[in-house]
C-alpha positions, 0 to 999 in steps of 0.5 A: 770166498766166492759163494752165492750168499754171505750167511745162511740162517739154518732153521729160520722158521723155528722160534730162535731162528726167526729171531736171528732172521728178523734181527738180520733184516732189521739191522742190515736189510739187504746190505748183507747177502743172507738167506733163510733155510729150512725144511718147508719153503712154504712155512719160510715164506710165511716167516719172512713176511711176519717179520718184515724181512725183504721180499727179496730175502732168498729161501733155501730148502735143507733138511738134516735127513737130506744130506744132498740138501744140506751139501747144496746149502753148505756149498752156496754160503760163506757161513752157516748160522745154525739154530737147529738143535739139539745139535747132537741129534741134528748137527753132526753132518752139517758140521762135517759138510762144512769142514769139508767144503770150507764153509764157516759155521756158527751155532748156539750148541751148549752140548760139550759131548758133542762138541768134544766129538765134533772137535775130534773128528773135524778139527783137522779137516777144518784146518786143511779147508779153512773153515772156521767152525765156532760153537756156543755163539749165544748165551752159552758162552759168549758173555762168559767166554769173552768176559773172562778174556776181556778181564784177562786182557786188562789184567795182562796190560795193567799188571804184565800177567794173567789173573790165575783165579777168576769167579763168574758171578750172575749177579741178575738174570731176568728172562727165560732159558731156551726151549732148545737149551732144555732139549739139548740137556735131555738129548745129552741125558738120553746119550749117557744111557747108551754111552755111559763113558760120556760122563767122563767128558761132562764131568772133566773141566778140561774135556775140551782143551785139546788133552790139557789137564789143569789143576783141580777147579773150585767146586760149583755144585753147592750153595755157599757164602762167597766171601769174595763178594759178600753174599750167597751164591748158588750153582748156575746151570749154564757153568757146565758148558761155559767152564769147559769152553773158557778152558778151551779158550785158554788152550787155544790162546797158547794158555794165555791165562796161565797153566794153573788157572782156575774159574768157576761160575755161580748165581748170586742170590743175595745176602743174609739169611734170604740170600741163604734160603734162595741159594739153598732152594736153587741148588736142589731145583732144576729150572729146565725140568718139570712140566713148566720147562720151555719146549723146543719152538716156543718162547717168550713174547716180545714184550717179555724178551725186551723186558729181560737182561743180565748182569755177570761179574767177573772178579779176578784175584791176582797172584799178589792178592789184589782184586780186578773186576769187570762185568758184561751186561745184556739188554735183552732176555738171555735165552732168546733176544740177546742170543739171537742178536750174539749169534747173528754178529758172530757169523758176520764177524767170522766172514767180514772181521777174521780174515787172518784166522785159520781154519778149526774148531773154536770157542768165540774168544780165540776165534773172534776176541776184541773184534766180536766184543766191538760188534757186540757193544756197538750193535748187540745191546751188550756192555763190557766194563771194567769195575772198581 
């Protein structure tokens, strides 16, 4: 693909967008021909200076309300890295243009209703144009989607068959959810008022799986003592999007995990009465609600981002009843520091490592799989480990 830029970071003057730009500049300098895009070039220039990016870093004017500016941007890049959400409010035309123009695209979407619409509207167009469109390239859902993929690859290699049941268990998470995640949830709640049918998409774990309907999935809606790990667990707020992405990945991989695959995600709260109390409290609270909810455009300090981390266990039970375990960890807070690195590496993986990938609308695992795992472990502070 002969384009002016390798990657354009769209929304680079926003909080998350500037972190992506900062990572790109500090990690790759100008060895990658990347640009910063947004509505206001004066603000983009200020951010470019603040993050220490090269003064030669190009600035591109693009506005979600100006289709001509979006098309010019899309036609000038191999890949658009979009941090402008909620995507259901600001992202639909950008995805359409990328699909039409054969431009690759990655985002941070955790909005299953919108993603369902994008798949239906643009998958065939993207297949025809060669555009590789990959949603959910941040904390939702890379550690979970690739964690399941990583453990299944190990199971198939060592036992000759996939694992029919995997539990995703968040053992530690130090850091904040992003303001964009909160705004996306708010936009989805608003959309339900005008489109009641959306509830069917949100409630169906297979709503992104190309029409496939698998078995009833384990309940993730209440606190309970999980005998498999010997601790109490509580509902995990990202599970509704992550589980749908995992089942879409399974469908796109030709049901590599099996057609009877079961998967759920929970937050580990501890053992005994204390673990029970925390689990029951978490089951009735909303970390993205209230006056303390994160706001779009805001986020934690550099010190707070660097002090953050996360640790997710994937516990698989084979058809014979044996247990296989893997973990995925990140070295920064999930919602900002780690997410900004993950989406940047996803954009580069799509254009540099996936020449054999046909166009279409993807999740991370079937699009990039082992190639993205290698990038994330070598560059972005993630680890993928097998456990005894």
